[in-house]
N, C-alpha and C positions, 0 to 999 in steps of 0.2 A: 823934667826928667826925674823918674823915681829914684829914691836913694838905693844904695846897694842891698840893704836888708830886704826891702820890699821886692826888689827885682829877684833876689835869690829865692824868696818865698814863692813868688809866681813861677819861677823856673822849676822849683821842686814840685809844685802842683801840676804843671804841664808834663813833667817827666812821669809822675805817678799816673796821671790820666792817660798818657801815651801807653804806658805799660798795661793798664787795665783794658784799653781798647784792643791792644794786640793780643791779649790773652782771651778776650771774649769771643764767643762764637757768633754772637749777634748783638746789635744795639739798635735802639729806637730813639729818635730825636722827637721831643714833644714841646708844643707851645702850651704852657699851663696857665695862661692869663685868665684870671677871674675865678679860680677855684678857691673854695673856702679852706680854712685851717682844718676843719673836720674832714672834708673830702680829701685833702692832702694827707692827713694822718691815716685815713683808711687805705689810701693808695700805697703809702709807704709800708704799712703793716702787711698788705697783700704781697708786696714786692719782697719783703723780708721772708715771708712764709714760703715763697717760691725761689729763693736764692737769687733774686734779681737785685743788682746794685743800681739804685735809683738816686740821682742827685741833681740839684740845680747847679748849673755851671755857667760862668760868664762866657759869652760868645767868643771873646778874644782868646781866652785860654783854651777853649774847645777848638777853635780854629787852628791854633798852633799844634795841638795834639793831633788833629786830623791831618794836618800837613806832615807831621812826623811819621804818620802811619800810612801815608799814600792815599788818604781819603779826601783829597782836595776837591772832588766833585760835590761834596756836601757843604762846602763853604757858603754857598748862596742860601742855604737854609738857616744860617746862623744870624737871625735878626729877631728882635723882640725878646720875649721871655723864653728861655730855653732850658730844658732839662733832658737828661740822658738816662736811659735804662739799659744796662749791660747784663749779659748772662752767658754761662757756658752752654745753656740749652737754647738753641735758636728759636724755639717756639714760645717760650715763657714770656719774654719781654713784649713780643708782638701781641700775644693773647691778652695780657694784663692791660697794656696801654690801649688796645683796641676796645676792650670792655669798658674802660673808663671814658674813652672818647664817645662811646655810644651813650653811657649813663649821663655824662655831663655835656650834652650836646651844645657845641658852640664855645664852651669855656675851656675845653681840653681838646687839643687838636694835634694829630700826628703830622709831623713835618716830613719825615723820611727816616731812613735807617740804613744799616749795613749788615752783611752777613759774610762770614769767612773773608773779611778784608776787602769786600767789594760793595759799593753802594747798591741798594735795591729800591725798587719803585714802591709807591704806596700800595699798588695792587698786590705785590709780592708780600708785603707786610700783612695785608688783610687776608691773603691766602694762608699764610703761616698762622694767623690768629684763629682760623677756623679749624685747625688741627686740634683734636682733644688733648688733654693733659696726659702725660706718660702713664699714670696708673689706670686711666680709662682705656687707653690703647692696649695695655697689658691685659686688662679684664676682657676686652673684646677678642683679643687673640686667643686667650685661654678658653673663652666661651665657644669660639669657632672650633677649637681643637677638641673640646669635650662633646660637642653636639653629635658627631657621628657615633661615638662610643655610647652615649645615652640612648640614641635611637636604636642601636643594635641591641642593647640590653632590654629595651621595651619590646622589640620584635621577638627576641628569644623567649621572653616571659610569656607573651601572647601565644606563641607556638606551643610552649610547654603546657599552658592552661588548656589549650584547644585539644591536646592529646590526652588530657585527663590527669595530668600531674597536678598535685595541689600547689597552689601559689605559696611561696615562702614569705613569711612576714619578718620584717626586721625586728630584732630584739628591742624591747622597750628600754630606753635610757632611764637609769634610776638616779 
């Protein structure tokens, strides 16, 4: 039986982990067996850049945290080497972990995950991973909104030139 100090430390870790899981929009559970320190460092750097909380966690502590949050269905995934990626953005952890799973074929494997407090399948995680990053989506939407305006400007210019009006040139930037 562990002493009271160790038990209190573990309970604090579980409480903190439970809070993080409850606040996160999504999380991905990963088996990181066999990755090198260099690969792990690159993964952690990318996670930090995308505001993804990534940590290696003992299965027992993670099991207690999952049970506290109602994610008991994920208990059977908690064996071997386990790490967890959490984020407020439901797409970011899935995209990052899926990219690394492809890069490090066989050494880095997605076990499962959750979104909005519910377990999700591997297919759902892979579908989420295929969604582009938020800045890319914003650029696509903006491009879609500007396309009709640009097309209209080109047509009006061609009509004006056809009717003999001189084409205006943009002033040169100095």
